C-alpha positions as YAML, in Angstrom:
chain: A
units: angstrom
residues:
- id: 1
  name: LEU
  ca: [0.00, 0.00, 0.00]
- id: 2
  name: ALA
  ca: [2.81, 2.41, 0.91]
- id: 3
  name: TYR
  ca: [4.64, 1.63, -2.34]
- id: 4
  name: LEU
  ca: [1.54, 2.27, -4.44]
- id: 5
  name: ILE
  ca: [0.85, 5.59, -2.75]
- id: 6
  name: ALA
  ca: [4.49, 6.77, -2.71]
- id: 7
  name: GLY
  ca: [5.06, 5.83, -6.34]
- id: 8
  name: PHE
  ca: [1.81, 7.22, -7.70]
- id: 9
  name: GLY
  ca: [3.40, 10.41, -9.05]
- id: 10
  name: TRP
  ca: [6.16, 8.35, -10.65]
- id: 11
  name: LEU
  ca: [3.65, 6.11, -12.36]
- id: 12
  name: VAL
  ca: [1.76, 9.11, -13.74]
- id: 13
  name: LEU
  ca: [4.68, 11.21, -15.04]
- id: 14
  name: TRP
  ca: [7.85, 9.21, -15.64]
- id: 15
  name: PRO
  ca: [6.38, 6.41, -17.82]
- id: 16
  name: GLN
  ca: [4.98, 9.10, -20.11]
- id: 17
  name: LEU
  ca: [8.53, 10.31, -20.75]
- id: 18
  name: ARG
  ca: [9.97, 6.83, -21.30]
- id: 19
  name: MET
  ca: [7.20, 5.26, -23.38]
- id: 20
  name: PRO
  ca: [8.12, 4.14, -26.90]
- id: 21
  name: GLY
  ca: [7.24, 6.84, -29.42]
- id: 22
  name: VAL
  ca: [7.75, 9.78, -27.03]
- id: 23
  name: ASP
  ca: [10.49, 12.34, -27.73]
- id: 24
  name: SER
  ca: [12.53, 12.39, -24.51]
- id: 25
  name: SER
  ca: [13.87, 15.87, -25.32]
- id: 26
  name: GLN
  ca: [10.36, 17.32, -25.10]
- id: 27
  name: LEU
  ca: [9.60, 19.18, -21.89]
- id: 28
  name: ALA
  ca: [7.43, 17.30, -19.40]
- id: 29
  name: SER
  ca: [5.11, 20.31, -19.16]
- id: 30
  name: GLN
  ca: [4.41, 19.97, -22.89]
- id: 31
  name: LEU
  ca: [3.34, 16.34, -22.63]
- id: 32
  name: PRO
  ca: [-0.16, 15.18, -21.71]
- id: 33
  name: TRP
  ca: [-0.28, 13.55, -18.30]
- id: 34
  name: ASN
  ca: [-0.38, 9.80, -18.20]
- id: 35
  name: VAL
  ca: [-3.77, 9.39, -16.53]
- id: 36
  name: VAL
  ca: [-3.94, 5.67, -17.29]
- id: 37
  name: PRO
  ca: [-2.57, 4.55, -13.86]
- id: 38
  name: ILE
  ca: [-5.17, 6.51, -11.88]
- id: 39
  name: LEU
  ca: [-8.11, 4.08, -11.90]
- id: 40
  name: PRO
  ca: [-6.02, 0.84, -11.78]
- id: 41
  name: THR
  ca: [-4.01, 2.23, -8.85]
- id: 42
  name: PHE
  ca: [-7.20, 3.21, -7.02]
- id: 43
  name: ALA
  ca: [-8.51, -0.30, -7.65]
- id: 44
  name: PHE
  ca: [-5.43, -1.84, -6.02]
- id: 45
  name: VAL
  ca: [-5.50, 0.61, -3.10]
- id: 46
  name: GLY
  ca: [-9.21, 0.01, -2.60]
- id: 47
  name: SER
  ca: [-8.71, -3.74, -2.69]
- id: 48
  name: ILE
  ca: [-6.02, -3.60, -0.01]
- id: 49
  name: LEU
  ca: [-8.20, -1.42, 2.23]
- id: 50
  name: ALA
  ca: [-11.19, -3.70, 1.63]
- id: 51
  name: MET
  ca: [-9.18, -6.77, 2.66]
- id: 52
  name: ASP
  ca: [-7.94, -4.96, 5.76]
- id: 53
  name: ALA
  ca: [-11.51, -4.06, 6.71]
- id: 54
  name: MET
  ca: [-12.79, -7.61, 6.17]
- id: 55
  name: ILE
  ca: [-10.01, -9.09, 8.30]
- id: 56
  name: ARG
  ca: [-10.29, -6.54, 11.12]
- id: 57
  name: HIS
  ca: [-14.04, -6.94, 11.44]
- id: 58
  name: THR
  ca: [-14.09, -10.74, 11.50]
- id: 59
  name: ASP
  ca: [-15.65, -11.54, 14.86]
- id: 60
  name: SER
  ca: [-15.88, -15.30, 14.20]
- id: 61
  name: LEU
  ca: [-15.17, -17.78, 11.44]
- id: 62
  name: HIS
  ca: [-18.91, -18.40, 11.14]
- id: 63
  name: ARG
  ca: [-18.99, -15.16, 9.13]
- id: 64
  name: TRP
  ca: [-16.65, -16.69, 6.53]
- id: 65
  name: HIS
  ca: [-18.68, -19.89, 6.49]
- id: 66
  name: ARG
  ca: [-21.70, -17.81, 5.49]
- id: 67
  name: ILE
  ca: [-19.71, -15.90, 2.87]
- id: 68
  name: ALA
  ca: [-18.55, -19.19, 1.34]
- id: 69
  name: LEU
  ca: [-22.15, -20.40, 1.30]
- id: 70
  name: HIS
  ca: [-23.32, -17.28, -0.51]
- id: 71
  name: LEU
  ca: [-20.50, -17.55, -3.06]
- id: 72
  name: VAL
  ca: [-21.50, -21.16, -3.73]
- id: 73
  name: ARG
  ca: [-25.11, -20.10, -4.21]
- id: 74
  name: ILE
  ca: [-24.10, -17.31, -6.57]
- id: 75
  name: GLY
  ca: [-21.83, -19.69, -8.48]
- id: 76
  name: THR
  ca: [-24.67, -22.21, -8.75]
- id: 77
  name: LEU
  ca: [-27.00, -19.56, -10.17]
- id: 78
  name: VAL
  ca: [-24.34, -18.50, -12.68]
- id: 79
  name: ALA
  ca: [-23.85, -22.16, -13.64]
- id: 80
  name: VAL
  ca: [-27.57, -22.69, -14.19]
- id: 81
  name: ILE
  ca: [-27.77, -19.62, -16.43]
- id: 82
  name: ALA
  ca: [-24.66, -20.73, -18.35]
- id: 83
  name: ILE
  ca: [-26.05, -24.22, -18.90]
- id: 84
  name: GLY
  ca: [-29.36, -22.67, -19.98]
- id: 85
  name: GLN
  ca: [-27.55, -20.53, -22.56]
- id: 86
  name: VAL
  ca: [-25.88, -23.61, -24.00]
- id: 87
  name: CYS
  ca: [-29.33, -25.20, -24.29]
- id: 88
  name: HIS
  ca: [-30.66, -22.02, -25.98]
- id: 89
  name: LEU
  ca: [-32.69, -21.14, -22.87]
- id: 90
  name: ASP
  ca: [-31.19, -17.73, -22.14]
- id: 91
  name: PRO
  ca: [-33.51, -15.90, -19.70]
- id: 92
  name: PHE
  ca: [-31.78, -12.57, -20.29]
- id: 93
  name: GLY
  ca: [-31.26, -12.72, -24.04]
- id: 94
  name: ILE
  ca: [-27.63, -11.58, -23.72]
- id: 95
  name: ARG
  ca: [-25.68, -11.55, -26.95]
- id: 96
  name: PRO
  ca: [-22.24, -13.09, -26.39]
- id: 97
  name: LEU
  ca: [-19.35, -10.73, -27.07]
- id: 98
  name: ASN
  ca: [-17.12, -13.51, -28.39]
- id: 99
  name: HIS
  ca: [-19.87, -15.35, -30.31]
- id: 100
  name: SER
  ca: [-19.82, -18.26, -27.86]
- id: 101
  name: ALA
  ca: [-22.82, -19.86, -26.22]
- id: 102
  name: ILE
  ca: [-22.04, -18.64, -22.68]
- id: 103
  name: SER
  ca: [-22.01, -14.93, -21.90]
- id: 104
  name: VAL
  ca: [-23.01, -14.54, -18.25]
- id: 105
  name: PHE
  ca: [-20.12, -12.10, -17.71]
- id: 106
  name: GLY
  ca: [-19.92, -11.19, -21.38]
- id: 107
  name: ASN
  ca: [-17.16, -13.73, -21.99]
- id: 108
  name: SER
  ca: [-17.15, -17.50, -21.62]
- id: 109
  name: THR
  ca: [-13.59, -17.59, -20.27]
- id: 110
  name: ILE
  ca: [-14.35, -15.08, -17.52]
- id: 111
  name: THR
  ca: [-17.44, -17.11, -16.64]
- id: 112
  name: GLY
  ca: [-15.31, -20.25, -16.44]
- id: 113
  name: ASN
  ca: [-12.75, -18.47, -14.26]
- id: 114
  name: PHE
  ca: [-15.44, -17.37, -11.80]
- id: 115
  name: LEU
  ca: [-16.98, -20.83, -11.57]
- id: 116
  name: ALA
  ca: [-13.62, -22.58, -11.22]
- id: 117
  name: VAL
  ca: [-12.80, -20.45, -8.18]
- id: 118
  name: CYS
  ca: [-16.22, -20.75, -6.51]
- id: 119
  name: ALA
  ca: [-16.69, -24.49, -7.05]
- id: 120
  name: PRO
  ca: [-13.98, -25.68, -4.58]
- id: 121
  name: LEU
  ca: [-15.75, -23.79, -1.77]
- id: 122
  name: ALA
  ca: [-18.76, -26.12, -2.15]
- id: 123
  name: LEU
  ca: [-16.63, -29.04, -0.95]
- id: 124
  name: MET
  ca: [-16.42, -27.68, 2.62]
- id: 125
  name: PHE
  ca: [-20.12, -28.30, 3.29]
- id: 126
  name: GLN
  ca: [-21.61, -31.53, 4.61]
- id: 127
  name: ALA
  ca: [-24.97, -31.00, 2.91]
- id: 128
  name: LYS
  ca: [-25.08, -32.98, -0.33]
- id: 129
  name: ARG
  ca: [-27.05, -30.27, -2.13]
- id: 130
  name: TYR
  ca: [-23.90, -28.11, -1.96]
- id: 131
  name: ARG
  ca: [-21.09, -30.67, -1.81]
- id: 132
  name: ILE
  ca: [-22.48, -32.70, -4.72]
- id: 133
  name: GLY
  ca: [-25.30, -30.76, -6.37]
- id: 134
  name: ALA
  ca: [-23.86, -27.24, -6.48]
- id: 135
  name: TYR
  ca: [-20.35, -28.49, -7.20]
- id: 136
  name: SER
  ca: [-21.55, -30.69, -10.09]
- id: 137
  name: LEU
  ca: [-23.48, -27.83, -11.68]
- id: 138
  name: MET
  ca: [-20.50, -25.47, -11.46]
- id: 139
  name: ALA
  ca: [-18.12, -28.14, -12.77]
- id: 140
  name: LEU
  ca: [-20.41, -28.89, -15.73]
- id: 141
  name: ALA
  ca: [-20.81, -25.22, -16.59]
- id: 142
  name: THR
  ca: [-17.03, -24.74, -16.36]
- id: 143
  name: LEU
  ca: [-16.55, -27.60, -18.78]
- id: 144
  name: LEU
  ca: [-19.06, -26.07, -21.19]
- id: 145
  name: THR
  ca: [-17.09, -22.80, -21.32]
- id: 146
  name: TYR
  ca: [-14.29, -24.61, -23.16]
- id: 147
  name: SER
  ca: [-11.82, -22.69, -21.00]
- id: 148
  name: THR
  ca: [-8.86, -25.02, -20.57]
- id: 149
  name: SER
  ca: [-7.32, -22.91, -17.81]
- id: 150
  name: SER
  ca: [-10.58, -22.89, -15.83]
- id: 151
  name: VAL
  ca: [-11.12, -26.65, -16.14]
- id: 152
  name: ALA
  ca: [-7.49, -27.40, -15.23]
- id: 153
  name: ALA
  ca: [-7.60, -25.05, -12.23]
- id: 154
  name: LEU
  ca: [-10.86, -26.58, -11.00]
- id: 155
  name: LEU
  ca: [-9.59, -30.18, -11.32]
- id: 156
  name: ILE
  ca: [-6.26, -29.45, -9.64]
- id: 157
  name: ALA
  ca: [-7.78, -27.45, -6.79]
- id: 158
  name: SER
  ca: [-10.53, -30.04, -6.21]
- id: 159
  name: SER
  ca: [-7.99, -32.88, -6.24]
- id: 160
  name: VAL
  ca: [-5.88, -31.12, -3.61]
- id: 161
  name: ILE
  ca: [-8.94, -30.59, -1.41]
- id: 162
  name: TRP
  ca: [-10.08, -34.21, -1.76]
- id: 163
  name: TRP
  ca: [-6.56, -35.41, -1.01]
- id: 164
  name: ARG
  ca: [-6.50, -33.35, 2.20]
- id: 165
  name: TYR
  ca: [-9.98, -34.66, 3.03]
- id: 166
  name: HIS
  ca: [-8.52, -38.20, 2.73]
- id: 167
  name: LYS
  ca: [-10.69, -39.03, -0.30]
- id: 168
  name: ARG
  ca: [-7.93, -40.53, -2.41]
- id: 169
  name: TRP
  ca: [-10.38, -42.49, -4.55]
- id: 170
  name: LEU
  ca: [-11.88, -39.24, -5.83]
- id: 171
  name: VAL
  ca: [-8.42, -38.01, -6.82]
- id: 172
  name: GLY
  ca: [-7.82, -41.26, -8.66]
- id: 173
  name: GLY
  ca: [-11.20, -40.97, -10.37]
- id: 174
  name: VAL
  ca: [-10.40, -37.43, -11.55]
- id: 175
  name: ALA
  ca: [-7.07, -38.59, -12.93]
- id: 176
  name: LEU
  ca: [-8.73, -41.49, -14.75]
- id: 177
  name: LEU
  ca: [-11.49, -39.31, -16.20]
- id: 178
  name: SER
  ca: [-8.88, -36.75, -17.30]
- id: 179
  name: VAL
  ca: [-6.97, -39.42, -19.21]
- id: 180
  name: ILE
  ca: [-10.19, -40.71, -20.81]
- id: 181
  name: GLY
  ca: [-11.21, -37.15, -21.69]
- id: 182
  name: LEU
  ca: [-7.86, -36.47, -23.37]
- id: 183
  name: GLY
  ca: [-8.24, -39.69, -25.33]
- id: 184
  name: ILE
  ca: [-11.70, -38.66, -26.55]
- id: 185
  name: LEU
  ca: [-10.43, -35.21, -27.53]
- id: 186
  name: VAL
  ca: [-7.62, -36.73, -29.54]
- id: 187
  name: GLN
  ca: [-9.92, -39.21, -31.26]
- id: 188
  name: GLN
  ca: [-12.50, -36.55, -32.13]
- id: 189
  name: ASP
  ca: [-9.85, -34.03, -33.23]
- id: 190
  name: TRP
  ca: [-11.10, -31.55, -30.60]
- id: 191
  name: LEU
  ca: [-7.77, -31.24, -28.82]
- id: 192
  name: GLN
  ca: [-6.72, -28.21, -30.84]
- id: 193
  name: ARG
  ca: [-9.75, -26.26, -29.64]
- id: 194
  name: TRP
  ca: [-8.97, -27.02, -26.02]
- id: 195
  name: LEU
  ca: [-5.24, -26.36, -26.32]
- id: 196
  name: TYR
  ca: [-5.62, -23.10, -28.24]
- id: 197
  name: PHE
  ca: [-3.31, -20.73, -26.38]
- id: 198
  name: GLY
  ca: [-4.37, -17.53, -28.09]
- id: 199
  name: GLY
  ca: [-0.82, -16.38, -28.87]
- id: 200
  name: ARG
  ca: [0.04, -16.02, -25.19]
- id: 201
  name: TRP
  ca: [3.67, -17.09, -25.65]
- id: 202
  name: GLN
  ca: [4.20, -14.30, -28.16]
- id: 203
  name: VAL
  ca: [2.44, -11.82, -25.86]
- id: 204
  name: TRP
  ca: [4.66, -12.76, -22.91]
- id: 205
  name: GLN
  ca: [7.83, -12.52, -24.99]
- id: 206
  name: ARG
  ca: [6.86, -9.08, -26.31]
- id: 207
  name: VAL
  ca: [6.03, -7.75, -22.82]
- id: 208
  name: LEU
  ca: [9.38, -8.99, -21.48]
- id: 209
  name: GLU
  ca: [11.23, -7.34, -24.36]
- id: 210
  name: VAL
  ca: [9.70, -3.93, -23.63]
- id: 211
  name: TRP
  ca: [10.12, -4.36, -19.87]
- id: 212
  name: GLN
  ca: [13.84, -5.06, -20.28]
- id: 213
  name: GLY
  ca: [14.27, -2.04, -22.56]
- id: 214
  name: ASN
  ca: [14.75, 0.46, -19.74]
- id: 215
  name: THR
  ca: [16.57, -0.26, -16.47]
- id: 216
  name: THR
  ca: [14.79, 2.36, -14.37]
- id: 217
  name: SER
  ca: [11.33, 1.31, -15.51]
- id: 218
  name: ALA
  ca: [12.28, -2.35, -15.02]
- id: 219
  name: TRP
  ca: [12.87, -1.60, -11.33]
- id: 220
  name: LEU
  ca: [9.99, 0.81, -10.69]
- id: 221
  name: GLY
  ca: [7.52, -0.21, -13.42]
- id: 222
  name: TYR
  ca: [5.89, 1.58, -16.31]
- id: 223
  name: GLY
  ca: [2.70, 2.30, -14.39]
- id: 224
  name: ALA
  ca: [-0.58, 0.53, -13.68]
- id: 225
  name: GLY
  ca: [-2.65, 0.00, -16.81]
- id: 226
  name: ASP
  ca: [0.16, 1.02, -19.16]
- id: 227
  name: ILE
  ca: [0.00, -2.23, -21.09]
- id: 228
  name: GLY
  ca: [-3.33, -0.91, -22.35]
- id: 229
  name: MET
  ca: [-1.73, 2.46, -23.13]
- id: 230
  name: LEU
  ca: [0.87, 0.77, -25.31]
- id: 231
  name: THR
  ca: [-2.02, -0.80, -27.20]
- id: 232
  name: THR
  ca: [-3.42, 2.63, -28.03]
- id: 233
  name: ARG
  ca: [0.08, 3.73, -29.10]
- id: 234
  name: GLY
  ca: [0.24, 0.84, -31.56]
- id: 235
  name: VAL
  ca: [3.16, -0.92, -29.86]
- id: 236
  name: TRP
  ca: [1.07, -4.11, -29.69]
- id: 237
  name: ARG
  ca: [-2.52, -5.25, -30.16]
- id: 238
  name: PHE
  ca: [-3.35, -6.85, -26.81]
- id: 239
  name: GLY
  ca: [-4.81, -5.01, -23.84]
- id: 240
  name: TYR
  ca: [-3.58, -7.39, -21.12]
- id: 241
  name: ALA
  ca: [-0.53, -9.59, -20.66]
- id: 242
  name: HIS
  ca: [-2.77, -12.62, -19.89]
- id: 243
  name: ASN
  ca: [-0.37, -13.35, -17.03]
- id: 244
  name: GLU
  ca: [-0.89, -11.43, -13.79]
- id: 245
  name: PRO
  ca: [2.62, -11.95, -12.32]
- id: 246
  name: LEU
  ca: [4.14, -10.73, -15.59]
- id: 247
  name: GLN
  ca: [1.77, -7.76, -15.85]
- id: 248
  name: ILE
  ca: [2.51, -6.75, -12.25]
- id: 249
  name: LEU
  ca: [6.23, -7.02, -13.01]
- id: 250
  name: PHE
  ca: [5.83, -4.80, -16.08]
- id: 251
  name: GLU
  ca: [3.57, -2.19, -14.51]
- id: 252
  name: HIS
  ca: [4.99, -2.05, -10.97]
- id: 253
  name: GLY
  ca: [8.57, -3.16, -11.57]
- id: 254
  name: LEU
  ca: [10.79, -5.50, -9.61]
- id: 255
  name: VAL
  ca: [10.14, -3.55, -6.41]
- id: 256
  name: GLY
  ca: [6.36, -3.82, -6.63]
- id: 257
  name: ALA
  ca: [6.41, -7.45, -7.75]
- id: 258
  name: THR
  ca: [8.78, -8.35, -4.90]
- id: 259
  name: LEU
  ca: [6.59, -6.63, -2.31]
- id: 260
  name: LEU
  ca: [3.47, -8.42, -3.58]
- id: 261
  name: GLY
  ca: [5.36, -11.72, -3.68]
- id: 262
  name: LEU
  ca: [6.42, -11.24, -0.06]
- id: 263
  name: ALA
  ca: [2.82, -10.52, 0.93]
- id: 264
  name: VAL
  ca: [1.63, -13.71, -0.78]
- id: 265
  name: TRP
  ca: [4.47, -15.72, 0.79]
- id: 266
  name: THR
  ca: [3.65, -14.36, 4.26]
- id: 267
  name: THR
  ca: [0.04, -15.51, 3.97]
- id: 268
  name: PHE
  ca: [1.11, -18.86, 2.51]
- id: 269
  name: HIS
  ca: [3.63, -19.42, 5.32]
- id: 270
  name: ARG
  ca: [1.08, -18.60, 8.04]
- id: 271
  name: VAL
  ca: [-1.57, -20.81, 6.46]
- id: 272
  name: TRP
  ca: [0.94, -23.67, 6.13]
- id: 273
  name: LYS
  ca: [1.68, -23.50, 9.88]
- id: 274
  name: ALA
  ca: [-2.00, -23.22, 10.87]
- id: 275
  name: ALA
  ca: [-4.10, -26.19, 11.91]
- id: 276
  name: SER
  ca: [-5.98, -27.67, 8.96]
- id: 277
  name: THR
  ca: [-9.76, -27.45, 9.09]
- id: 278
  name: PRO
  ca: [-12.24, -28.38, 6.36]
- id: 279
  name: SER
  ca: [-13.09, -24.71, 5.89]
- id: 280
  name: LEU
  ca: [-9.47, -23.56, 5.63]
- id: 281
  name: ILE
  ca: [-8.64, -26.36, 3.19]
- id: 282
  name: ALA
  ca: [-11.52, -25.35, 0.92]
- id: 283
  name: TRP
  ca: [-10.49, -21.69, 0.97]
- id: 284
  name: CYS
  ca: [-6.93, -22.77, 0.13]
- id: 285
  name: GLY
  ca: [-8.33, -24.75, -2.81]
- id: 286
  name: ALA
  ca: [-10.14, -21.65, -4.06]
- id: 287
  name: ALA
  ca: [-6.91, -19.65, -3.68]
- id: 288
  name: LEU
  ca: [-5.00, -22.30, -5.62]
- id: 289
  name: ALA
  ca: [-7.55, -22.21, -8.46]
- id: 290
  name: TYR
  ca: [-7.34, -18.40, -8.50]
- id: 291
  name: GLY
  ca: [-3.54, -18.47, -8.65]
- id: 292
  name: LEU
  ca: [-3.47, -20.97, -11.52]
- id: 293
  name: ILE
  ca: [-5.98, -18.92, -13.49]
- id: 294
  name: ALA
  ca: [-4.00, -15.73, -12.85]
- id: 295
  name: CYS
  ca: [-0.96, -17.24, -14.59]
- id: 296
  name: VAL
  ca: [-2.73, -17.41, -17.96]
- id: 297
  name: ASN
  ca: [-5.54, -14.86, -17.65]
- id: 298
  name: PHE
  ca: [-6.19, -11.43, -16.11]
- id: 299
  name: PRO
  ca: [-8.59, -11.80, -13.13]
- id: 300
  name: LEU
  ca: [-7.15, -8.72, -11.38]
- id: 301
  name: ARG
  ca: [-8.41, -6.59, -14.30]
- id: 302
  name: ILE
  ca: [-12.02, -7.81, -13.99]
- id: 303
  name: GLY
  ca: [-13.93, -6.18, -11.14]
- id: 304
  name: THR
  ca: [-15.91, -9.30, -10.18]
- id: 305
  name: LEU
  ca: [-12.86, -11.55, -10.14]
- id: 306
  name: LEU
  ca: [-10.71, -8.94, -8.39]
- id: 307
  name: MET
  ca: [-13.13, -8.69, -5.47]
- id: 308
  name: LEU
  ca: [-13.47, -12.48, -5.39]
- id: 309
  name: GLY
  ca: [-9.69, -12.67, -4.97]
- id: 310
  name: CYS
  ca: [-9.83, -10.09, -2.17]
- id: 311
  name: VAL
  ca: [-12.47, -12.13, -0.36]
- id: 312
  name: ILE
  ca: [-10.40, -15.32, -0.65]
- id: 313
  name: TRP
  ca: [-7.23, -13.65, 0.63]
- id: 314
  name: ALA
  ca: [-9.11, -12.03, 3.52]
- id: 315
  name: ALA
  ca: [-10.71, -15.37, 4.40]
- id: 316
  name: LEU
  ca: [-7.30, -17.07, 4.61]
- id: 317
  name: GLU
  ca: [-5.91, -14.32, 6.83]
- id: 318
  name: ALA
  ca: [-9.01, -14.37, 9.03]
- id: 319
  name: HIS
  ca: [-8.74, -18.13, 9.55]
- id: 320
  name: VAL
  ca: [-5.10, -17.82, 10.56]
- id: 321
  name: GLN
  ca: [-5.87, -14.84, 12.79]
- id: 322
  name: HIS
  ca: [-8.47, -16.75, 14.81]
- id: 323
  name: GLN
  ca: [-6.07, -19.66, 15.33]
- id: 324
  name: GLU
  ca: [-3.23, -17.51, 16.68]
- id: 325
  name: PRO
  ca: [-3.02, -17.01, 20.47]
- id: 326
  name: ARG
  ca: [-4.40, -13.70, 21.74]
- id: 327
  name: HIS
  ca: [-2.24, -11.55, 24.03]
- id: 328
  name: ALA
  ca: [-3.76, -9.30, 26.65]
...
């Protein structure tokens, strides 16, 4: 938080001088201000303050149990609508932006990301209508989005949760079904559709090339949202890096990426040392799914997914907080 606030002026002015296509000899007063970082920086600052508020005002873990229940219910509703759209029963008549069948959030991949993160939370409940019914609906809808990253994140996170719940046979069943599914995809020549990477390797290489082009900006970043600005300047044609760690490295530099990495590691270390409970394990599964998705997508740039990530991180910290001894 301190780094974002202290470096805000840097992110607004300096990147404008160093961006490709800008004459560095031109006076700063003659250049338009780089207003691109304003809203993304406010989003990050607001997210940090929101997490702090959620953690500080956690009076008991029952609150987080209820939040998980509501997220599962919301995910189930989204899944039902998504399945209905595939069956041409769209109650809202939403026209998909990417010409796919599912457009609950305007994009089938974003829908799959949301469901893949919410579904593991259903496994913490004893009631079969959530543990089996809601989870099955969200898993089916995720599969119908044809989002490989979402399906992979859901299967990996669920397998980890089942393994910690001592349900090894479910993990084995998932592995077997995955092998059978890959075999069917190969036989039906559908594998290319599922493994379509959307040019992400080329995107990542191009972002790294520009990031390494200036030493100062490599350390302090080009500024939040400036990958989109480079799109408007014609440097490239993509608006996001489709890799959150890489985009944070580009926009906030080595310093910002290191600070965020330390924050993530601190939470991970505290959770690792905490006593395992069914609720904590499920929240960890949701966090794992979110992290996997973030490596090939941009959930921190989507308001719904950003706040979902804040809730998950706050839930993990709250669980650890209530297990630590209190000092008078």
